Kinemage of the C-alpha trace (Angstrom):
@kinemage 1
@onewidth
@group {chain A} dominant
@subgroup {mainchain}
@vectorlist {calphas} color= white
{ca met a 1} P 0.121 -0.108 0.026
{ca glu a 2} L 1.277 3.499 -0.935
{ca leu a 3} L -0.295 4.828 2.401
{ca leu a 4} L 1.781 2.728 4.588
{ca gln a 5} L 4.962 3.683 2.634
{ca gln a 6} L 4.120 7.319 3.272
{ca ala a 7} L 3.351 6.536 6.763
{ca glu a 8} L 6.904 4.737 7.239
{ca leu a 9} L 8.582 7.859 5.615
{ca tyr a 10} L 6.777 10.177 7.915
{ca glu a 11} L 7.488 8.024 10.927
{ca asn a 12} L 11.333 7.772 10.002
{ca ala a 13} L 11.600 11.356 9.085
{ca thr a 14} L 13.965 13.564 11.470
{ca met a 15} L 12.243 16.214 13.324
{ca ser a 16} L 15.440 18.210 14.395
{ca his a 17} L 16.379 21.628 13.180
{ca met a 18} L 12.940 22.355 11.705
{ca ser a 19} L 11.449 25.684 11.470
{ca thr a 20} L 7.966 26.202 12.674
{ca ser a 21} L 6.549 26.358 9.085
{ca asp a 22} L 8.120 22.882 8.600
{ca arg a 23} L 6.435 21.676 11.954
{ca val a 24} L 3.228 22.888 10.766
{ca ala a 25} L 3.617 21.048 7.395
{ca ala a 26} L 4.646 17.841 9.209
{ca ser a 27} L 1.674 18.203 11.476
{ca arg a 28} L -0.682 18.526 8.765
{ca glu a 29} L 1.040 15.660 6.569
{ca gly a 30} L 0.733 13.569 9.947
{ca lys a 31} L -3.084 14.338 10.122
{ca arg a 32} L -3.670 13.526 6.463
{ca leu a 33} L -2.092 10.213 6.600
{ca ile a 34} L -3.916 9.325 10.096
{ca leu a 35} L -7.192 10.112 8.474
{ca ala a 36} L -6.510 8.305 5.234
{ca ile a 37} L -5.267 5.169 6.955
{ca asn a 38} L -8.669 5.366 9.309
{ca glu a 39} L -10.702 5.324 6.153
{ca val a 40} L -8.957 2.182 5.228
{ca tyr a 41} L -9.170 0.773 8.681
{ca lys a 42} L -13.001 1.152 8.749
{ca lys a 43} L -13.557 -1.224 5.912
{ca thr a 44} L -10.740 -3.617 6.633
{ca lys a 45} L -10.538 -3.712 10.664
{ca asp a 46} L -7.038 -4.601 10.201
{ca ser a 47} L -5.124 -4.222 13.661
{ca asn a 48} L -1.870 -3.467 11.922
{ca leu a 49} L -3.292 -0.120 10.597
{ca met a 50} L -4.442 0.835 14.082
{ca asp a 51} L -0.995 0.279 15.307
{ca val a 52} L 0.229 2.337 12.557
{ca met a 53} L -2.180 5.081 13.397
{ca lys a 54} L -1.343 5.052 16.758
{ca arg a 55} L 2.375 5.487 16.232
{ca leu a 56} L 1.596 8.303 13.860
{ca thr a 57} L -0.492 9.943 16.376
{ca val a 58} L 2.489 10.032 19.008
{ca lys a 59} L 4.823 11.633 16.635
{ca lys a 60} L 2.194 14.209 15.579
{ca lys a 61} L 1.435 15.184 19.121
{ca lys a 62} L 5.187 15.493 19.762
{ca ile a 63} L 5.412 17.956 16.839
{ca glu a 64} L 2.514 19.957 17.973
{ca lys a 65} L 3.708 20.283 21.513
{ca arg a 66} L 6.681 21.830 20.146
{ca ile a 67} L 4.765 24.097 17.998
{ca lys a 68} L 2.758 25.149 20.739
{ca gly a 69} L 5.625 25.675 23.138
{ca arg a 70} L 5.883 25.109 26.636
{ca leu a 71} L 3.556 26.900 29.164
{ca ala a 72} L 5.299 29.000 32.180
{ca ala a 73} L 4.822 27.353 35.283
């Protein structure tokens, strides 16, 4: 599947030294991949797809956390 290849590339991409606009683009790409895989998952109920979505979500959340910054305590 092409989606799984794209997900693997996204998952293995290095996220260091990214500008804010690069992080926003990466976050949007992650969301696009997750939603596309979810559509396939709804039809097939393949647990492997669920695992891929979970891993992508973790990476996407890390990127979004960096975009929003840390709140002052």
